[in-house]
C-alpha positions, 0 to 999 in steps of 0.5 A, spaced: 082 239 349 077 234 350 078 227 354 080 221 350 076 216 355 077 210 351 084 210 351 085 214 358 079 212 362 082 215 368 082 222 365 079 227 370 080 234 367 078 237 360 080 244 358 078 249 353 083 255 352 081 261 349 087 265 346 086 273 344 092 277 340 092 284 340 097 289 336 102 292 340 099 298 340 093 296 343 090 300 349 089 297 356 082 298 355 082 294 348 086 289 352 080 289 357 075 288 352 078 282 349 079 279 356 071 280 357 070 277 350 074 271 352 070 270 358 063 270 354 066 266 349 069 261 354 062 261 358 058 260 351 063 254 349 062 251 356 054 250 355 054 247 348 051 240 349 056 237 345 062 239 350 058 237 356 057 230 353 064 230 351 067 232 358 062 228 362 065 225 368 071 230 368 072 237 371 072 242 365 077 248 366 076 254 362 083 258 361 084 264 357 090 268 355 090 275 352 097 277 348 098 284 346 104 283 341 109 278 344 107 280 351 102 276 355 097 281 359 092 276 362 093 268 363 087 265 368 082 260 369 075 262 369 070 259 374 063 257 372 
């Protein structure tokens, strides 16, 4: 969710949200692996030059949520 600085010049925050879904039968190890995969993807996205330009002047928040079936297993902010 990148800021629309033209319409909202005072906006202070930008967000990248990574969602991961696993089957209800996934193991805890698979959940952990997906969580680490999400961390890597978020860090990669945050380093993209286009993202940096579009988020300029705001605080970028990296958020991940991992689901096993309908159960949310992880929901947290990753800090750079």
